[in-house]
PAZA-838103 format. One record per residue (C-alpha): residue in three letters; x, y, z. Coordinates in nm, 2 decimals. Layout:
REM residues N
+---------+--------+--------+--------+
: residuo :     xx :     yy :     zz :
+---------+--------+--------+--------+
:     ALA :      X :      Y :      Z :
...
+---------+--------+--------+--------+
REM end
This chain:
REM residues 236
+---------+--------+--------+--------+
: residuo :     xx :     yy :     zz :
+---------+--------+--------+--------+
:     GLY :   0.00 :   0.00 :   0.00 :
:     LEU :   0.28 :   0.24 :   0.09 :
:     LEU :   0.46 :   0.16 :  -0.24 :
:     LEU :   0.15 :   0.24 :  -0.45 :
:     SER :   0.08 :   0.56 :  -0.25 :
:     ASN :   0.43 :   0.69 :  -0.27 :
:     VAL :   0.44 :   0.63 :  -0.65 :
:     GLY :   0.12 :   0.83 :  -0.67 :
:     THR :   0.27 :   1.10 :  -0.45 :
:     TRP :   0.56 :   1.14 :  -0.69 :
:     LEU :   0.33 :   1.14 :  -0.99 :
:     GLN :   0.16 :   1.44 :  -0.83 :
:     PHE :   0.48 :   1.62 :  -0.72 :
:     THR :   0.62 :   1.59 :  -1.07 :
:     ALA :   0.30 :   1.70 :  -1.24 :
:     THR :   0.26 :   1.99 :  -1.00 :
:     SER :   0.61 :   2.12 :  -1.08 :
:     ILE :   0.54 :   2.10 :  -1.45 :
:     LEU :   0.20 :   2.25 :  -1.42 :
:     ILE :   0.33 :   2.55 :  -1.22 :
:     TYR :   0.62 :   2.61 :  -1.46 :
:     ARG :   0.38 :   2.61 :  -1.76 :
:     ILE :   0.17 :   2.89 :  -1.60 :
:     ASN :   0.44 :   3.16 :  -1.61 :
:     GLU :   0.76 :   2.97 :  -1.70 :
:     ARG :   0.92 :   3.09 :  -1.37 :
:     ALA :   1.12 :   2.86 :  -1.15 :
:     THR :   1.05 :   3.10 :  -0.86 :
:     ASP :   0.68 :   2.99 :  -0.87 :
:     ALA :   0.79 :   2.63 :  -0.82 :
:     GLY :   1.02 :   2.74 :  -0.54 :
:     LEU :   0.73 :   2.90 :  -0.36 :
:     ASN :   0.52 :   2.59 :  -0.40 :
:     THR :   0.80 :   2.39 :  -0.24 :
:     LEU :   0.81 :   2.64 :   0.04 :
:     PHE :   0.44 :   2.58 :   0.11 :
:     GLN :   0.49 :   2.21 :   0.10 :
:     PHE :   0.78 :   2.18 :   0.34 :
:     LEU :   0.75 :   2.49 :   0.57 :
:     PRO :   0.49 :   2.30 :   0.79 :
:     MET :   0.73 :   2.02 :   0.82 :
:     LEU :   0.99 :   2.26 :   0.96 :
:     PHE :   0.76 :   2.43 :   1.21 :
:     LEU :   0.53 :   2.14 :   1.30 :
:     GLY :   0.74 :   1.83 :   1.26 :
:     ALA :   0.88 :   1.81 :   1.61 :
:     TRP :   0.54 :   1.88 :   1.77 :
:     ALA :   0.38 :   1.63 :   1.54 :
:     GLY :   0.62 :   1.37 :   1.67 :
:     GLY :   0.51 :   1.44 :   2.02 :
:     PHE :   0.15 :   1.42 :   1.91 :
:     ALA :   0.22 :   1.08 :   1.75 :
:     ASP :   0.37 :   0.95 :   2.08 :
:     ARG :   0.06 :   1.04 :   2.27 :
:     HIS :  -0.20 :   0.91 :   2.03 :
:     ASP :  -0.29 :   0.59 :   1.84 :
:     ARG :  -0.06 :   0.61 :   1.54 :
:     ARG :  -0.28 :   0.39 :   1.32 :
:     THR :  -0.58 :   0.61 :   1.38 :
:     VAL :  -0.38 :   0.93 :   1.32 :
:     THR :  -0.23 :   0.79 :   1.00 :
:     ILE :  -0.57 :   0.69 :   0.87 :
:     TRP :  -0.69 :   1.05 :   0.92 :
:     THR :  -0.38 :   1.21 :   0.76 :
:     GLN :  -0.39 :   0.98 :   0.46 :
:     SER :  -0.75 :   1.06 :   0.41 :
:     ALA :  -0.67 :   1.43 :   0.42 :
:     LEU :  -0.40 :   1.37 :   0.16 :
:     LEU :  -0.65 :   1.19 :  -0.06 :
:     VAL :  -0.90 :   1.48 :  -0.03 :
:     GLN :  -0.62 :   1.72 :  -0.12 :
:     ALA :  -0.53 :   1.52 :  -0.44 :
:     VAL :  -0.90 :   1.51 :  -0.53 :
:     LEU :  -0.94 :   1.88 :  -0.50 :
:     LEU :  -0.63 :   1.94 :  -0.71 :
:     ALA :  -0.76 :   1.71 :  -0.98 :
:     ILE :  -1.10 :   1.88 :  -0.98 :
:     ALA :  -0.94 :   2.22 :  -1.01 :
:     ASP :  -0.72 :   2.10 :  -1.30 :
:     PHE :  -1.01 :   1.92 :  -1.48 :
:     GLY :  -1.23 :   2.22 :  -1.43 :
:     GLY :  -0.98 :   2.46 :  -1.58 :
:     PHE :  -0.97 :   2.69 :  -1.28 :
:     VAL :  -0.64 :   2.58 :  -1.14 :
:     SER :  -0.41 :   2.88 :  -1.06 :
:     LEU :  -0.11 :   2.96 :  -0.85 :
:     PRO :  -0.31 :   3.06 :  -0.54 :
:     VAL :  -0.52 :   2.74 :  -0.57 :
:     ILE :  -0.21 :   2.53 :  -0.60 :
:     TYR :  -0.03 :   2.71 :  -0.32 :
:     SER :  -0.33 :   2.67 :  -0.09 :
:     LEU :  -0.36 :   2.30 :  -0.16 :
:     SER :   0.02 :   2.26 :  -0.12 :
:     LEU :   0.00 :   2.42 :   0.22 :
:     VAL :  -0.28 :   2.17 :   0.31 :
:     LEU :  -0.05 :   1.89 :   0.18 :
:     GLY :   0.24 :   2.02 :   0.39 :
:     VAL :   0.04 :   2.03 :   0.72 :
:     ALA :  -0.11 :   1.68 :   0.66 :
:     ASN :   0.24 :   1.54 :   0.58 :
:     ALA :   0.39 :   1.71 :   0.89 :
:     ILE :   0.14 :   1.52 :   1.11 :
:     ASP :   0.15 :   1.20 :   0.90 :
:     ASN :   0.52 :   1.14 :   0.88 :
:     PRO :   0.60 :   1.07 :   1.25 :
:     SER :   0.28 :   0.87 :   1.29 :
:     ARG :   0.32 :   0.66 :   0.98 :
:     ARG :   0.69 :   0.60 :   1.04 :
:     GLY :   0.63 :   0.52 :   1.40 :
:     LEU :   0.35 :   0.28 :   1.31 :
:     VAL :   0.61 :   0.06 :   1.13 :
:     THR :   0.78 :  -0.01 :   1.46 :
:     GLU :   0.44 :  -0.16 :   1.59 :
:     LEU :   0.42 :  -0.41 :   1.31 :
:     VAL :   0.72 :  -0.63 :   1.40 :
:     GLU :   0.90 :  -0.76 :   1.70 :
:     PRO :   1.17 :  -0.52 :   1.85 :
:     ALA :   1.45 :  -0.73 :   1.71 :
:     GLU :   1.31 :  -0.68 :   1.35 :
:     ILE :   1.26 :  -0.31 :   1.37 :
:     SER :   1.58 :  -0.22 :   1.19 :
:     ASN :   1.48 :  -0.46 :   0.90 :
:     ALA :   1.13 :  -0.31 :   0.89 :
:     MET :   1.26 :   0.04 :   0.88 :
:     SER :   1.51 :  -0.05 :   0.61 :
:     LEU :   1.23 :  -0.20 :   0.40 :
:     ASN :   1.02 :   0.11 :   0.46 :
:     THR :   1.31 :   0.33 :   0.34 :
:     THR :   1.36 :   0.11 :   0.03 :
:     VAL :   1.00 :   0.14 :  -0.07 :
:     MET :   1.01 :   0.52 :  -0.03 :
:     THR :   1.34 :   0.56 :  -0.22 :
:     GLY :   1.23 :   0.32 :  -0.49 :
:     SER :   0.91 :   0.53 :  -0.55 :
:     ARG :   1.12 :   0.84 :  -0.59 :
:     ILE :   1.28 :   0.67 :  -0.89 :
:     PHE :   0.98 :   0.50 :  -1.04 :
:     GLY :   0.71 :   0.77 :  -0.97 :
:     PRO :   0.87 :   1.07 :  -1.16 :
:     ALA :   0.97 :   0.84 :  -1.45 :
:     LEU :   0.62 :   0.71 :  -1.48 :
:     ALA :   0.49 :   1.07 :  -1.47 :
:     ALA :   0.73 :   1.16 :  -1.76 :
:     VAL :   0.57 :   0.89 :  -1.97 :
:     LEU :   0.21 :   0.96 :  -1.88 :
:     ILE :   0.20 :   1.34 :  -1.86 :
:     GLY :   0.21 :   1.38 :  -2.24 :
:     PRO :  -0.08 :   1.16 :  -2.33 :
:     LEU :  -0.29 :   1.21 :  -2.02 :
:     GLY :  -0.21 :   1.55 :  -1.89 :
:     THR :  -0.15 :   1.67 :  -1.53 :
:     ALA :  -0.51 :   1.63 :  -1.41 :
:     TRP :  -0.52 :   1.26 :  -1.46 :
:     LEU :  -0.19 :   1.22 :  -1.27 :
:     PHE :  -0.35 :   1.40 :  -0.98 :
:     ALA :  -0.65 :   1.17 :  -1.00 :
:     MET :  -0.42 :   0.87 :  -1.01 :
:     ASN :  -0.25 :   0.99 :  -0.69 :
:     ALA :  -0.59 :   1.02 :  -0.52 :
:     LEU :  -0.67 :   0.67 :  -0.62 :
:     SER :  -0.33 :   0.54 :  -0.49 :
:     TYR :  -0.43 :   0.65 :  -0.13 :
:     VAL :  -0.70 :   0.39 :  -0.14 :
:     ALA :  -0.43 :   0.12 :  -0.13 :
:     VAL :  -0.26 :   0.25 :   0.18 :
:     LEU :  -0.59 :   0.32 :   0.35 :
:     TRP :  -0.70 :  -0.03 :   0.28 :
:     SER :  -0.37 :  -0.16 :   0.42 :
:     LEU :  -0.42 :   0.04 :   0.74 :
:     LEU :  -0.77 :  -0.07 :   0.79 :
:     ALA :  -0.68 :  -0.43 :   0.73 :
:     LEU :  -0.41 :  -0.44 :   1.00 :
:     ARG :  -0.50 :  -0.69 :   1.27 :
:     ARG :  -0.46 :  -0.51 :   1.60 :
:     SER :  -0.43 :  -0.84 :   1.79 :
:     GLU :  -0.10 :  -0.91 :   1.60 :
:     MET :   0.04 :  -0.56 :   1.64 :
:     ILE :   0.30 :  -0.46 :   1.91 :
:     PRO :   0.18 :  -0.12 :   2.02 :
:     SER :   0.40 :   0.11 :   2.22 :
:     PRO :   0.25 :   0.26 :   2.53 :
:     PRO :   0.14 :   0.63 :   2.48 :
:     ALA :   0.37 :   0.89 :   2.62 :
:     PRO :   0.25 :   1.07 :   2.93 :
:     ARG :   0.08 :   1.41 :   2.87 :
:     THR :   0.33 :   1.58 :   3.10 :
:     GLY :   0.67 :   1.73 :   3.04 :
:     LYS :   0.80 :   1.91 :   2.74 :
:     PRO :   0.87 :   1.64 :   2.48 :
:     VAL :   1.00 :   1.87 :   2.20 :
:     ARG :   1.25 :   2.05 :   2.43 :
:     GLU :   1.35 :   1.73 :   2.59 :
:     ALA :   1.40 :   1.56 :   2.25 :
:     MET :   1.60 :   1.85 :   2.12 :
:     ALA :   1.82 :   1.86 :   2.43 :
:     PHE :   1.88 :   1.49 :   2.40 :
:     VAL :   1.99 :   1.52 :   2.04 :
:     TRP :   2.22 :   1.82 :   2.11 :
:     ARG :   2.39 :   1.64 :   2.40 :
:     ASP :   2.49 :   1.34 :   2.18 :
:     PRO :   2.76 :   1.45 :   1.93 :
:     PHE :   2.67 :   1.18 :   1.68 :
:     LEU :   2.31 :   1.28 :   1.67 :
:     ARG :   2.39 :   1.65 :   1.68 :
:     TYR :   2.61 :   1.64 :   1.37 :
:     SER :   2.38 :   1.40 :   1.19 :
:     PHE :   2.09 :   1.64 :   1.24 :
:     ILE :   2.29 :   1.93 :   1.12 :
:     VAL :   2.39 :   1.75 :   0.80 :
:     PHE :   2.03 :   1.64 :   0.75 :
:     ALA :   1.91 :   2.00 :   0.79 :
:     ILE :   2.16 :   2.13 :   0.53 :
:     VAL :   2.10 :   1.85 :   0.28 :
:     SER :   1.72 :   1.87 :   0.31 :
:     THR :   1.72 :   2.25 :   0.27 :
:     PHE :   1.95 :   2.28 :  -0.02 :
:     ALA :   1.98 :   1.95 :  -0.20 :
:     PHE :   1.61 :   1.86 :  -0.25 :
:     ASN :   1.54 :   2.13 :  -0.50 :
:     TYR :   1.52 :   1.92 :  -0.81 :
:     SER :   1.14 :   1.99 :  -0.85 :
:     VAL :   1.24 :   2.36 :  -0.88 :
:     VAL :   1.55 :   2.33 :  -1.09 :
:     LEU :   1.48 :   2.05 :  -1.34 :
:     PRO :   1.18 :   2.20 :  -1.52 :
:     LYS :   1.37 :   2.52 :  -1.58 :
:     LEU :   1.68 :   2.33 :  -1.68 :
:     SER :   1.48 :   2.12 :  -1.92 :
:     ASP :   1.32 :   2.43 :  -2.07 :
:     VAL :   1.65 :   2.61 :  -2.12 :
:     GLN :   1.82 :   2.30 :  -2.26 :
:     TRP :   1.53 :   2.24 :  -2.50 :
:     GLY :   1.55 :   2.60 :  -2.62 :
:     GLN :   1.92 :   2.58 :  -2.68 :
:     GLU :   1.88 :   2.26 :  -2.89 :
:     ASN :   1.60 :   2.41 :  -3.10 :
+---------+--------+--------+--------+
REM end
């Protein structure tokens, strides 16, 4: 379910970048869209992790995946209806960002409840493999389909892909899960977690590297449409 959903997500990410660039042919517009997608992750991510520790992760993930499905449906409707615009895309990208900020810690944490503690590292590795593989296959599939189908159908396909992950979540047998006890509603989990990371040199430097790479190296959805356009113009 996660594999199908992630492929659909990358179909939408790729189609959105191309659609935005087609409106004004400005990479800045795509950069702003990326800002709306990932700014909630920056400001809400740590607090969403604390929220996931205090609530049932499966239930939270079902709600967030449903919100992402609705976002994809609205984007497809706007595109099919011909009234898609930058403000519409930016607004829906902000919704996407907020839903993803809450979804990520709950969904990733849910993986640890599906296997015995000794198998968590294997399960997380498989989860990462699925997500990384979808980053390769999803955009490539979008490149093949966007010409004959158009961006709206790719948004619709992404919406449909969420059915797979929602069905998977609903099909989980709670009796076979290994739930972790909810964290107490006391203390300051975000501050305590940040203090713990900062005290550990390995974690501290790892997080600094992650922050730099995530901020400056994941800009291909902004750069590549412009690069392709410029390269195409030079060759023709």
